[in-house]
C-alpha positions as CSV (number, residue, x, y, z in Angstrom):
1,X,9.7,6.5,10.2
2,X,6.8,8.0,12.0
3,X,4.9,6.0,14.6
4,X,1.6,4.8,13.2
5,X,0.2,3.7,16.6
6,X,-2.0,6.8,16.8
7,X,-3.0,6.9,13.1
8,X,-6.7,6.3,12.4
9,X,-7.6,3.0,10.9
10,X,-7.4,2.8,7.1
11,X,-10.8,3.2,5.4
12,X,-10.6,1.5,2.1
13,X,-14.1,2.6,1.0
14,X,-13.3,6.3,1.7
15,X,-10.1,5.9,-0.2
16,X,-11.8,4.3,-3.3
17,X,-14.5,7.0,-3.2
18,X,-12.0,9.9,-3.0
19,X,-9.6,8.4,-5.6
20,X,-12.4,7.7,-8.1
21,X,-13.6,11.3,-7.8
22,X,-10.0,12.6,-8.1
23,X,-9.5,10.5,-11.3
24,X,-12.9,11.3,-12.7
25,X,-14.1,7.7,-12.7
26,X,-17.7,6.6,-12.3
27,X,-17.7,3.2,-10.6
28,X,-20.7,0.9,-10.7
29,X,-21.6,-0.7,-7.3
30,X,-19.9,-3.9,-8.4
31,X,-16.8,-2.2,-9.6
32,X,-16.6,-0.2,-6.4
33,X,-17.0,-3.3,-4.2
34,X,-14.2,-5.0,-6.2
35,X,-11.9,-1.9,-5.9
36,X,-12.5,-1.8,-2.1
37,X,-11.7,-5.5,-1.8
38,X,-8.5,-5.0,-3.8
39,X,-7.4,-2.0,-1.7
40,X,-8.1,-3.8,1.5
41,X,-6.0,-6.8,0.4
42,X,-3.2,-4.5,-0.7
43,X,-3.3,-2.6,2.6
44,X,-3.0,-5.9,4.5
45,X,0.1,-6.8,2.5
46,X,1.5,-3.3,3.2
47,X,0.9,-3.8,6.9
48,X,2.8,-7.0,6.9
49,X,5.8,-5.3,5.5
50,X,5.4,-2.2,7.7
51,X,5.1,-4.3,10.9
52,X,8.3,-6.3,10.1
53,X,10.8,-5.5,12.9
54,X,14.0,-4.1,11.7
55,X,13.0,-3.8,8.0
56,X,13.7,0.0,8.0
57,X,17.2,-0.7,9.4
58,X,18.1,-3.4,6.9
59,X,21.1,-2.8,4.8
60,X,20.6,-2.7,1.1
61,X,22.0,-5.5,-1.0
62,X,25.3,-4.8,-2.7
63,X,25.2,-3.6,-6.3
64,X,26.4,-6.1,-8.9
65,X,29.1,-4.8,-11.1
66,X,30.2,-7.3,-13.7
67,X,33.9,-7.6,-14.2
68,X,35.7,-7.9,-17.5
69,X,35.0,-11.0,-19.5
C-alpha cells in the first residue's frame, strides 16, 4: 500500500464539485453543502480504517463450506 504521508489533504468540496460535473448534476447550495458534509464524514471513517495498524496484513477469514446434512 502506498504511503499517504505526502499526499495532499482531501478536499471534499473540490471532490463534490468535480463529481457533480462528471455526473451532470446541478446541485443547489443546500444540496452541495449536504453532499460535502456526507463526503467529509465518509472520508473520516475511511481514515480510521486506513490508519488501523496491521489491517493490510490481516489474514482473511476462512470460507465456510457446509458439510453434508
